[in-house]
N, C-alpha and C positions, 0 to 999 in steps of 0.2 A: 040470102044464104045464110043458113042456121050456123050460129057458134058452137064450136064444140068445146068441152071442157079444157081442152089444151089451149085454146085461143084466148082464154080468161087471164087478165093480168094478175099476177102474183101479188099478194099482201104481205109486205115486210113490216116486221115488227120495229118500230122505231128506236127500241132500247138496245138494239143489237147493233154492234159496232160504233155505239156512239162515245164520243169522247168521254173520259173521265169528267167528273163534276170537279170543279174548284175547290180549293180548301177555303174554309172560311176565314175572314181577315185574323180573328182571334188565334186559330191555328197556324197561320203565317207567321204573326207576330211572335208567338211561343218558339217558333222552329228558328226564326233568327236570332232571338234572345240566347236560346242554348248554343246556336253555331259561335255568337261572340263570347260568350263564357267558355266555350272549350278553346277559342282562339288565345283568351286572355291566360288562361291555365298553361297552355302551351309555351307562351312567351314568358310567363313567370318561370315555370321549369327551368326553361333554357337560361334565363339570366341567373338563378341560382347555380346551375352547373357552372356557368362562365366563371362565377364569382368565387367557388370553391376549388376551381382548377388550378388557380395561381396563388391560394393564399398559404402563408408560412405556419408551419407548425410550431406554435409557441411552446408547448409543452416539451417537446422534444429539443427545441433550442435551450430551455431553461435546464433540462437535465444535462446538455453538454457543458454548460457553463459552471454549474454546479460540480461536475466531475472535475474540470479544470481547476476550480478553486480549490478543492478538497487537495487536489494532486500538490498545488502549490504550498498550502498551508503544511502539508505532510512534509512537503521535502524542506521547508523552512524550519520545523518544528524538529525534524530527524536531525538537522545539521548537526554533527558530532562535535564540530569545532564551537559550538555553543555552549562551553564549559565554562562556569563562573565558581572559583574557589573562594571559600571564606571561612568562618569559625566552624561551621558546621560540616563541612566536607574539603579534605586535602589529599590530593589524588596522590598516590605513590608515584615514585621515580623508577625509570627503566632505562635499559641500555638498548632497548629494542630499535629496530631500523624500519620497522612497519609502518604504513601510515593508517591514520583512522580511518574506518571504514562507515558507510552509511548504514544505519541499522535503527530500530527502536531503541530509544535509551531509556534505561532503567537507573535511578539514581538512589544510592544507600549511602544517607549521611548519617550524623549522630543523632538526628531527632526523627527520621523517619524514611520511609520509602518511597518514591516517586515515579510513576510511568509515564513517560513523555510529558515531565514538567507538572503531572499533577498530583497531588500528595494522596497518597492511598492509606497507609497505615501508619501510626506512630512506634516509634523505638524507644523502650524504656531506658531509664538512666542506666542500667546494667549492660546495655548496647544489645539487648534482644528485643525481639517482637513479642508483643503482649500475647500470654498464650491462649487468651479468650479469642485472638484472631486466627488461631491455628486448628487445623485438624489434623494431627499427626506432624508430619513435616509440610503439609499443604497451608498456605496463608491465603484463606478465601478471598479476602478483597483483591488481593495482588492477582490471583488467578482471574478473577472476573475482569479487572482492568487490562489485563494482557490478552484476554480471550476477545475483548472489542477491539483491542490493536490489530489482532490477527485477521478478523473478519473485516475490519476497515481496509487493512492493505490487500487482503484477496480481491475484495470488491475494485479497487483501483487497478490491480492486475488483470481483471476481467475486460476493461476498458483500456487498458495500455500496455499492449504486449512486452514494452521495454521495462515494464516494471514486474518484477516477479517477488512472490512472497516466499522467502527461504527460511523463514524460522530464524534470523539471526537477531540477536539481543545484544546491545551494549551495554555493559555493565560500569557504570561510573561509580565506584566505592570508595569510601574514605578508607583512608590506610589503617585506621584502626578498627575497621569492621570486624566482628566478632565471626569466628569460622562458623559458628552454628547459624548464625543470622545469614550467611552468605550461602551455606548450603540450603537453607530452607528456601531462599529465594530462587536457588537455581533448579531445586528439586520442582517449586511450583511452576516455575516457567515451562520446564519439561512437561507438565502434563497439560499445557495449552498450546502444543505445536511450536514452542520456541526451544528448539534442541540444540542450538548452536550459540555459542558466547565469545564476545569480545570483550575484553577487559581495557578500559582507558587508563593510561599512565602518561607521566611526563617523562619525555626524554633529558637523559643527562646531557649537558653541555660538554 
């Protein structure tokens, strides 16, 4: 019986449906190395995140301690009871019954003007401030010193709501202070946000 074309076996290309060829040893080694590197990077990133999650911010802590220290120094320096009389300053007496208040101290002695215990300008033998230090009624260096005090107290008030800057100045003046010198000082203070004044006196017994 003769074979028909349909009876002939089909020829199949061996490349069809053949399993993929294996990678070379070099390629496998490269892939493993890349996988190890990715794994190490992932571990390192996780470790860094864990380290930073619980660390203390030293800068913020130092800022807090600095503010506290400045406030304590300010409180001590501004203590109105720290008034020492001597040959250069004798405080006038009064019958007032008011208590001394806490404020920025400004001292007018026979020899000079001090802002918060720091000498600012000299007072001449005639009891007046050197005209070279003044522009009209304004005493330049006193204005600069008081402006720094105002900025300092405003900074403290921003961090401590209980401390408010009210522009209050405690004048500790020698009883023989010239009226012209006193008015120059008060005018200068008013130009740099110190518009309220209290005068330190000794109570009569």
